[in-house]
C-alpha positions as CSV (number, residue, x, y, z in Angstrom):
1,M,0.0,0.0,0.0
2,A,2.8,2.4,0.9
3,S,4.3,1.8,-2.6
4,C,0.9,2.5,-4.2
5,L,0.4,5.7,-2.3
6,S,4.0,6.9,-2.8
7,H,4.1,6.2,-6.6
8,R,0.6,7.5,-7.4
9,H,1.2,10.5,-5.1
10,C,4.2,11.4,-7.2
11,K,2.5,10.8,-10.5
12,T,-0.5,12.9,-9.5
13,I,1.5,15.8,-8.0
14,A,4.2,15.8,-10.6
15,A,1.6,16.3,-13.3
16,S,0.5,19.6,-11.8
17,D,3.7,20.7,-10.0
18,P,6.9,20.9,-12.1
19,G,9.0,21.7,-9.0
20,N,10.6,19.6,-6.3
21,V,8.3,17.3,-4.3
22,I,8.6,15.4,-1.1
23,I,5.7,13.6,0.7
24,S,5.2,10.9,3.3
25,P,2.9,8.1,2.4
26,I,3.2,6.4,5.7
27,S,1.9,9.6,7.5
28,V,-1.2,9.6,5.3
29,K,-1.8,5.9,6.1
30,F,-1.5,6.6,9.9
31,L,-4.1,9.3,9.7
32,I,-6.6,7.4,7.5
33,S,-6.1,4.4,9.8
34,M,-7.3,6.5,12.7
35,L,-10.3,7.6,10.8
36,Y,-11.0,4.0,10.0
37,E,-11.3,3.3,13.7
38,G,-14.2,5.6,13.9
39,S,-15.8,4.8,10.6
40,S,-18.5,2.2,9.7
41,G,-20.5,1.0,6.7
42,E,-19.5,2.0,3.2
43,T,-16.9,4.4,4.5
44,A,-15.1,1.7,6.4
45,K,-15.3,-0.7,3.4
46,E,-13.8,2.0,1.1
47,I,-10.8,2.5,3.5
48,E,-10.3,-1.3,3.8
49,K,-10.3,-1.8,0.0
50,I,-7.8,1.0,-0.7
51,L,-5.4,0.3,2.2
52,H,-5.8,-3.4,1.7
53,L,-6.9,-3.9,5.3
54,P,-8.6,-6.9,6.7
55,D,-12.3,-6.4,7.7
56,E,-11.3,-7.2,11.3
57,K,-10.3,-3.9,12.8
58,N,-8.3,-5.4,15.6
59,Y,-6.0,-7.2,13.2
60,A,-5.6,-4.0,11.1
61,R,-4.8,-1.8,14.1
62,M,-2.2,-4.3,15.4
63,K,-0.5,-4.4,12.0
64,T,-0.3,-0.6,11.8
65,S,0.8,-0.4,15.4
66,A,3.7,-2.9,14.7
67,I,4.9,-0.7,11.9
68,L,4.7,2.4,14.1
69,R,6.7,0.7,16.9
70,S,9.3,-0.5,14.4
71,L,9.8,3.0,13.1
72,Q,10.0,4.5,16.5
73,A,12.5,2.0,17.9
74,T,15.3,3.7,19.8
75,N,18.7,3.6,18.0
76,Q,21.8,5.6,18.6
77,N,22.6,5.7,14.9
78,Y,19.5,7.7,13.8
79,V,16.6,9.7,15.1
80,M,13.0,8.9,14.0
81,E,10.2,10.7,15.8
82,I,6.5,10.3,15.0
83,G,4.0,12.5,16.7
84,T,0.2,12.3,16.2
85,K,-2.3,14.5,17.9
86,I,-6.0,15.2,17.3
87,F,-7.1,18.8,18.1
88,V,-10.9,19.1,18.6
89,D,-13.1,22.1,19.4
90,Q,-13.7,22.4,23.1
91,S,-17.4,21.8,22.6
92,M,-16.8,18.3,21.4
93,T,-16.3,15.1,23.5
94,P,-14.5,12.3,21.6
95,K,-15.8,8.8,22.6
96,N,-13.8,7.2,25.4
97,W,-13.1,4.0,23.5
98,F,-11.8,6.0,20.5
99,Q,-9.4,7.8,22.8
100,R,-8.1,4.5,24.3
101,I,-7.6,3.0,20.8
102,L,-5.6,6.0,19.7
103,Y,-3.4,5.9,22.8
104,L,-2.8,2.2,22.8
105,Y,-2.2,1.5,19.1
106,Y,-1.3,4.8,17.6
107,N,0.5,6.6,20.4
108,A,-1.9,9.5,19.7
109,Y,-3.5,12.0,22.0
110,I,-6.5,14.4,21.9
111,E,-6.3,18.0,22.9
112,K,-9.2,20.4,23.1
113,L,-9.0,24.0,21.8
114,N,-11.3,26.9,21.3
115,M,-11.4,26.7,17.5
116,T,-13.1,30.1,17.3
117,D,-10.0,31.7,18.9
118,Y,-7.9,31.5,15.7
119,K,-4.7,33.0,16.9
120,T,-4.4,30.9,20.1
121,S,-5.3,27.7,18.3
122,I,-2.9,28.3,15.4
123,D,-0.1,29.2,17.8
124,R,-0.7,26.1,19.9
125,I,-0.8,23.6,16.9
126,N,2.2,25.1,15.1
127,Y,4.2,25.1,18.4
128,W,3.5,21.4,18.8
129,V,4.5,20.7,15.2
130,E,7.7,22.6,15.6
131,S,8.6,20.7,18.8
132,V,8.1,17.3,17.1
133,T,10.1,18.2,14.0
134,H,12.9,19.9,16.0
135,G,12.0,23.3,14.5
136,H,12.2,22.2,10.8
137,I,8.5,22.5,10.0
138,K,7.0,25.9,10.9
139,D,3.7,27.6,10.2
140,L,1.8,24.5,9.1
141,I,-1.6,25.8,10.1
142,T,-3.2,29.0,8.9
143,Q,-6.6,30.6,9.5
144,D,-7.9,29.0,6.3
145,N,-7.4,25.6,7.9
146,L,-9.6,26.4,10.9
147,N,-12.5,27.9,9.0
148,Q,-15.5,25.6,9.9
149,A,-13.1,23.0,11.3
150,M,-14.3,21.0,14.3
151,M,-11.4,18.6,14.4
152,L,-7.8,18.6,13.1
153,L,-5.8,15.4,12.8
154,V,-2.0,16.3,12.7
155,N,0.8,13.9,12.1
156,A,4.5,14.9,12.3
157,V,7.4,12.8,11.3
158,Y,11.1,13.7,11.9
159,F,14.0,11.7,10.6
160,K,17.7,12.4,11.0
161,G,20.1,9.8,9.6
162,S,23.8,9.3,9.1
163,W,25.2,7.9,5.9
164,E,26.9,4.6,6.5
165,S,29.5,5.6,4.0
166,V,30.3,9.3,4.3
167,F,30.8,11.7,1.4
168,Q,34.1,13.5,2.1
169,P,33.7,17.3,1.9
170,E,37.0,17.7,0.1
171,E,35.5,15.7,-2.8
172,S,32.6,18.2,-3.2
173,F,32.5,20.4,-6.3
174,D,30.3,22.8,-8.1
175,G,28.7,21.9,-11.5
176,N,25.7,22.1,-13.7
177,F,22.4,20.4,-13.1
178,E,20.2,19.9,-16.1
179,T,16.7,21.3,-15.6
180,S,13.8,21.9,-18.0
181,N,14.9,25.5,-18.1
182,G,18.5,24.7,-18.9
183,P,21.6,24.0,-16.8
184,K,21.8,25.5,-13.3
185,K,24.8,25.7,-11.0
186,I,24.7,23.4,-7.9
187,S,27.0,21.8,-5.4
188,Y,27.8,18.1,-5.8
189,M,29.2,15.5,-3.4
190,K,31.1,12.5,-4.6
191,Q,32.5,9.2,-3.5
192,T,33.5,5.8,-4.9
193,N,32.5,2.8,-2.9
194,Y,30.6,-0.5,-3.0
195,F,26.9,0.0,-3.1
196,Y,23.9,-2.0,-4.2
197,Y,23.2,-0.9,-7.7
198,I,21.6,-1.8,-11.0
199,R,21.5,-0.3,-14.5
200,S,18.1,-1.5,-15.8
201,P,17.1,-1.3,-19.5
202,D,13.6,-2.6,-18.4
203,I,12.8,0.8,-16.9
204,D,15.5,2.8,-18.7
205,A,17.1,3.9,-15.4
206,Q,19.7,3.3,-12.8
207,I,18.8,2.5,-9.2
208,L,21.2,3.1,-6.3
209,R,20.8,2.2,-2.6
210,L,22.5,4.5,-0.1
211,P,22.2,3.0,3.4
212,Y,22.1,4.9,6.6
213,K,24.1,3.9,9.6
214,G,22.2,1.3,11.6
215,D,21.1,-1.0,8.8
216,K,17.4,0.0,9.1
217,F,16.9,2.9,6.7
218,S,18.1,3.4,3.2
219,M,17.6,5.9,0.4
220,Y,16.9,4.6,-3.1
221,I,17.5,6.9,-6.0
222,V,15.9,6.2,-9.4
223,L,17.9,8.0,-12.0
224,P,16.6,8.0,-15.6
225,E,19.1,7.3,-18.3
226,K,17.9,10.3,-20.3
227,E,18.1,13.8,-18.9
228,N,14.4,14.3,-19.7
229,G,13.3,10.8,-18.7
230,L,11.7,11.4,-15.3
231,E,8.2,12.1,-16.8
232,K,8.3,8.8,-18.7
233,I,9.2,6.9,-15.6
234,L,6.4,8.6,-13.6
235,K,3.9,7.8,-16.4
236,N,4.9,4.3,-17.4
237,V,6.8,2.6,-14.5
238,S,4.7,1.0,-11.7
239,P,5.7,0.4,-8.1
240,T,5.9,-3.3,-8.9
241,D,8.3,-2.6,-11.8
242,I,10.6,-0.7,-9.4
243,R,10.3,-3.3,-6.7
244,K,11.4,-6.0,-9.2
245,Q,14.5,-4.0,-10.1
246,I,15.4,-3.4,-6.4
247,M,15.3,-7.1,-5.8
248,R,17.9,-7.4,-8.6
249,L,20.4,-4.9,-7.0
250,D,23.9,-6.2,-6.9
251,E,26.8,-4.9,-4.8
252,T,29.4,-3.3,-7.1
253,S,31.9,-0.5,-7.1
254,V,30.1,2.7,-8.0
255,E,31.3,6.3,-8.5
256,V,28.4,8.3,-7.0
257,I,27.9,11.9,-7.9
258,L,24.9,13.4,-6.0
259,P,23.7,17.0,-5.6
260,K,23.5,18.5,-2.2
261,F,20.0,19.8,-1.8
262,K,17.5,21.2,0.6
263,F,13.8,22.1,0.1
264,N,10.4,22.2,1.8
265,Y,7.1,21.3,0.1
266,K,3.6,21.9,1.2
267,T,0.4,20.7,-0.5
268,D,-3.2,19.6,0.0
269,L,-3.3,15.9,-0.6
270,K,-7.1,15.8,-0.9
271,P,-7.0,15.7,-4.8
272,V,-4.4,12.9,-4.7
273,L,-6.4,10.8,-2.3
274,K,-9.5,11.2,-4.4
275,K,-7.6,9.9,-7.4
276,L,-6.5,6.9,-5.3
277,G,-10.2,6.2,-4.8
278,F,-11.1,7.9,-1.5
279,S,-14.5,9.6,-1.6
280,K,-16.6,8.7,1.5
281,I,-14.2,10.4,4.0
282,F,-14.7,13.7,2.1
283,D,-18.5,13.2,2.0
284,S,-20.6,15.1,4.6
285,F,-22.7,12.0,4.9
286,G,-19.7,9.7,5.4
287,E,-20.1,7.3,8.3
288,M,-17.6,8.5,10.9
289,K,-19.9,8.7,13.9
290,G,-17.5,6.6,16.0
291,L,-15.2,9.6,16.6
292,V,-17.5,11.7,18.8
293,H,-20.8,11.5,20.5
294,N,-23.7,11.7,18.0
295,N,-25.6,14.4,19.8
296,Q,-22.8,16.9,19.3
297,V,-21.8,16.8,15.7
298,K,-23.4,15.2,12.7
299,N,-22.1,14.5,9.2
300,L,-18.4,14.8,9.8
301,A,-16.2,15.0,6.7
302,V,-12.6,15.6,5.9
303,S,-12.2,19.0,4.4
304,S,-8.4,19.0,3.7
305,V,-5.3,16.9,4.2
306,I,-2.4,19.4,4.4
307,Q,1.2,18.1,4.4
308,K,4.4,20.0,4.7
309,A,7.6,18.2,4.4
310,G,11.3,19.0,4.1
311,I,14.6,17.3,3.2
312,E,18.2,18.2,3.5
313,V,21.0,16.1,1.9
314,T,24.7,16.9,2.7
315,E,28.1,15.1,2.7
316,E,28.1,14.3,6.4
317,G,26.7,11.0,7.3
318,S,28.7,9.1,9.8
319,V,31.8,9.8,11.9
320,A,35.1,9.9,9.9
321,A,36.5,6.8,11.5
322,A,33.5,4.7,10.4
323,A,33.6,6.2,7.0
324,S,37.3,5.4,6.5
325,E,36.7,1.8,7.4
326,M,34.1,1.6,4.6
327,Q,36.5,2.8,1.9
328,L,37.4,-0.2,-0.3
329,V,39.8,-0.6,-3.1
330,N,38.5,-1.5,-6.5
331,K,38.6,-5.0,-7.8
332,I,41.4,-5.5,-10.3
333,G,40.3,-5.1,-13.9
334,I,36.8,-4.0,-13.0
335,Q,35.8,-0.5,-14.0
336,D,33.6,1.5,-11.6
337,E,30.0,2.1,-12.6
338,L,29.1,5.8,-12.9
339,F,26.0,7.1,-11.1
340,N,25.9,10.8,-12.0
341,A,22.7,12.4,-10.7
342,S,23.1,15.6,-12.7
343,H,19.5,15.6,-14.0
344,P,16.0,15.1,-12.4
345,F,15.5,11.9,-10.3
346,L,13.2,10.1,-7.9
347,F,14.1,9.2,-4.3
348,Y,12.7,7.0,-1.6
349,I,13.5,6.6,2.0
350,E,12.5,3.2,3.3
351,D,12.5,1.2,6.5
352,V,14.1,-1.9,5.0
353,T,13.1,-4.0,8.0
354,T,9.4,-3.6,7.3
355,D,9.4,-2.5,3.6
356,T,7.8,0.8,4.7
357,I,8.3,3.8,2.5
358,V,8.6,6.8,4.9
359,F,9.3,9.5,2.3
360,V,9.2,9.7,-1.5
361,G,10.0,12.6,-3.7
362,K,11.5,14.0,-6.9
363,Y,14.3,16.4,-7.3
364,V,14.3,18.5,-10.4
365,G,17.0,21.1,-9.5
366,P,17.6,24.2,-7.4
367,E,14.6,26.5,-7.1
368,T,16.2,29.8,-6.2
369,D,12.9,31.6,-6.9
370,D,11.2,29.8,-4.0
371,S,12.4,30.9,-0.6
372,E,11.4,27.5,0.9
373,S,13.5,25.7,-1.6
374,K,16.7,27.8,-1.4
375,I,19.9,26.2,-0.3
376,P,21.2,28.7,2.3
377,V,24.7,29.9,2.1
378,K,26.3,29.4,5.5
379,N,29.4,31.0,7.0
380,E,32.0,28.9,8.8
381,E,30.5,29.6,12.2
382,E,27.0,28.4,11.1
383,K,28.6,25.3,9.6
384,E,30.2,24.4,12.9
385,K,27.0,24.9,14.7
386,D,24.9,22.9,12.2
387,E,24.9,19.3,13.4
388,M,22.3,18.3,10.9
389,K,23.7,15.6,8.7
390,K,20.5,14.7,7.0
391,V,17.0,15.7,7.9
392,N,13.6,14.7,6.7
393,S,10.5,16.2,8.3
394,T,6.9,15.9,7.4
395,V,3.6,17.0,8.9
396,I,0.1,16.2,7.8
397,S,-2.9,18.1,9.0
398,S,-6.3,16.6,8.2
399,S,-9.1,18.9,8.8
400,I,-12.5,17.5,9.7
401,S,-15.4,19.8,9.4
402,N,-19.2,19.3,9.5
403,V,-22.1,20.6,7.6
404,P,-23.9,23.5,9.2
405,T,-25.4,22.8,12.6
406,K,-26.6,24.9,15.5
407,L,-23.1,24.7,16.9
408,H,-21.7,25.9,13.6
409,E,-24.1,28.8,13.5
410,L,-23.1,29.8,17.0
411,K,-19.4,29.7,15.9
412,Q,-20.1,31.9,12.9
413,K,-21.8,34.6,15.1
414,K,-18.8,34.6,17.4
415,I,-16.4,34.8,14.6
416,K,-18.3,37.6,12.9
417,S,-18.2,39.5,16.2
418,D,-14.5,38.9,16.9
419,Y,-13.3,39.3,13.3
420,R,-15.8,41.7,11.8
421,Q,-13.1,43.5,9.8
422,S,-11.2,40.5,8.5
423,Y,-13.6,37.5,8.6
424,R,-14.7,36.2,5.2
425,Y,-17.2,33.3,5.2
426,R,-16.1,30.3,3.3
427,S,-19.1,28.1,2.3
């Protein structure tokens, strides 16, 4: 399922967004799984079908919980933090059994807020997100996200990993990266070592596996053979095709040339989820009455699924001693394979122990016109203070709203009073 979400996410978003993209399919799955706990009827059946869940909820939640525990397992070689919280309007009372399920199986909590007090609610939610992501994701929620919202499901994922085989800074250099608008200057890092790799004519691309220290997480890079070949891969290559090629990876000596890059990406995943087949959760008559008491709110529906994610890739990965031990001499008479990522490519970050794709994205080059995508120029003092070797952060906010009720009407009166100058009703 994660492969399906990740690949189809990329295909859908790439068609409408020519820039860099990073998303977290596992975060989407966690949030929808929580909605599944409170759903019934056709809504529950739809979620079961798309996520390939058994119709027995206890088995489904235990499977999801096992993946969550695996991802959050403590390890000195990397940091993986996953935070999930449901923010509800103070007038609502979630059902006790729903709160217990969230705590026991999803390590999620519920917090009540006065959703009509926009500033306080926004500050509180964004502060929590910043805390979970160690300050890397800011300003996720805006006033638009709270209009008519009765409940916000927020998931934050933070990953910091160290390369098992470090890229030495002295090997870095500046060069051109081929983009759709012509070549652009960018900084590259380089090393030659033994990696799992394949040059596949079946998908017309090279695939490289870059492991993180700890033997749990790896980055897979799918590099088209042709400079303009990414669109063809997104259109014609399925997750199954890529998985088959990954199973054929062979350890060989590879000269790796990879750009250093850093960017953030924010999007509403609702259109993507609709194309995946979800419709009932966005329907005001969807059957999600298990979330809260029936006499409080009727006809709950998901109004938006906002995700903001970021990634930073640099040379530093592991301590120098460990890196030097990984340096191997070439086999006599065998020429190194060349993996030169100087044009657009796909990347995945996967928990190899559970085959769970945590992040997936595409990199199409530096976007200097986008402040969120700029690679900051650091002075020497900043470099010394910056301990970030590799960071990936993602946050999802799923807003659940309801069709107009008496409670909603009361909220509108208060909002109009408090925000008479700036309030604009969104139907």
